[in-house]
C-alpha angles and dihedrals in degrees: 000000000000109000092222091058091049092050094043092057092047088056093047093047091053090047096056106019102036113211097342115144117277116242126255124231137204140199139167123247143156091225115048105201125190092002132109112244108229110235120256089216127071136064130314115284132175110248090221089062090049091054088070086080090055091050087054092054107270117126115222135191123200129197127191088265095052094052104085100181114087092211091052091050088058096043091049093049097248093117137017099199127085130214119275113272091013089148088063094042092057093043133025102339126221118284113253091357112059137012112226124223090222094217092130123039101231139015088240091059090050090054090051090049092051092051088063094057117094123211114265110235110205128192100216148037094243138046113213124204120198134167112245095252091051094061117114134194093272095055121098108193116201099189136019118216126200125191099208145178118225095268092051091043091054090056095048093044093051094045090051090060096043098104103040142066094216113097096215104074086133129046133195108204122183107257147126115277092265090047092058093045100041119007102049100037090045090056090045092058090073098045124106090247108026113212132200121241127224112204151141093108089126104121092206092056098040093093087064093066132048120267113267093031129114131172129253113193120185130179112249092238089061095038092059089059091048091055090052092053098050097095095049100039135084087285089085094053131097088243091066093041089062090055094041091059088066095053110097 
């Protein structure tokens, strides 16, 4: 990451989004530098909850061993298998054996859903999360993740569609919280027309983020274009200034 690009976006973000939180980023590597390696010991913890530390400025690196959630292991590319009876876990459960989350109506539908998911191929042993202002010249972020309120989300969503005629510059796939932040946007980065992903609709992960906040994850290749459009887009209009006044 070129430092001038990092600092330029910080200036632009402040200019149009006031003191809203900076985004976080992530990338895969075999050598996590200037990041705290999350311990492989300890109790189960949702990775979305752990990302609160990153939003506060701490850089974290996760290995397959330090990700305790089986679903997260799969969504982060550290595993390609799912737990036994997962189709029942996500749906109706098994009487007297397992409580189901009831996010999908039937086990059969879960199996069909899982068939549509491709394996995530990752280029390193670790995934590193850093807040935007913590990036240095040796970092190569793949995806930028905002935790945004509706007004901020409206700005990001509109900017993402600024340079295209297609109306689907942003998608909202059904997924766990880590799926919407990591799995889907990471796949999008290699598509012919990379799209942003709105997420954090996962009821189980919602307690890990403030109320009124969703995620907006955008591949870095697309995000660089978005930065370049800021000074010519709707962000310079009176319409946006009315919204911007409400952003704290």
